[in-house]
N, C-alpha and C positions, 0 to 999 in steps of 0.2 A: 649132422647142417643144420647151423644157427638158420631164423628166420629172416627177410628181410625186407620191408615196406618203402614207400616211394610215396609224399606228399608233398603239403607245398609246406614253406614257414610265416608260421601268423608270429611268433614276437624272439629275437634276438638280445632280449632288455639283463638277461642278468650272463652272466662273465661267461665262458667254458657250456652257458649251455643256451639246448632251442628250445621250441614250440611245435611239433611240427605236427599239421593235421592232416592227416589219412583219410581217401573215402574211397568208400569200396557199394557197390552197383550192382546192388542184388533182385532179384524174380524172388518177389511172397508168392509160397512152398501153395498160399491157399487163394489167391484174386488173381495170382499173375502179373501182378504188378510191379513195374521195378522202378526201387522202393530207396535210394539213397542216402548210408547210415557215415559216419566219419567220428574217428576216434581224437584224441589227441595225446602227439605220443612226447617226455622229455626224454631229446640226448643230445649226449655230448660232443661239448664240438671246440677242441682248444686249440683252435690256429683264427677262430671268430672270420671260419671264410664267409660263412653259411649268412644273408643276408635277410628283411621280412620278404615275405614275394618268390622268392627262388623255390624251385625246385629242384631235392635232395631224394636222399636213396639210408639208406637209417640200414643199422642192422641189429640186432638182439647182441648181449655183452651177457657177462656178471652184473649185479647190480655197484651203483658209481654212489649212489645216497639211496636217500628213500626214499623220491621218483625217476632219480632217470634209470633206466633197465636197458636203451638204448641207447649208438656211440652217429655218429657222423662217418658213410662209406666218403657216397662226391654230390661234387650238385651237377646235376644234370643240369639246370636248363638254370640259368642266368635271370631274376626280373627285371624289367624296362625297368629306365630313370636310375 
């Protein structure tokens, strides 16, 4: 089973590549406070359909370049404007 993540596109300036910011909300184990963690992933977008601000779903795949290990599955929600 391949891992999937949902996040916002923060950059689409590269050819066939988008940068997706994935946020995760956790409870701190000791202090029991809600903490937001984020990570950025480079994803393959061959049709260049995702734009900055879109909510997208990405899926892990074989390494496509030095930094790309994810591919775009679908655009969940388009950005306004």
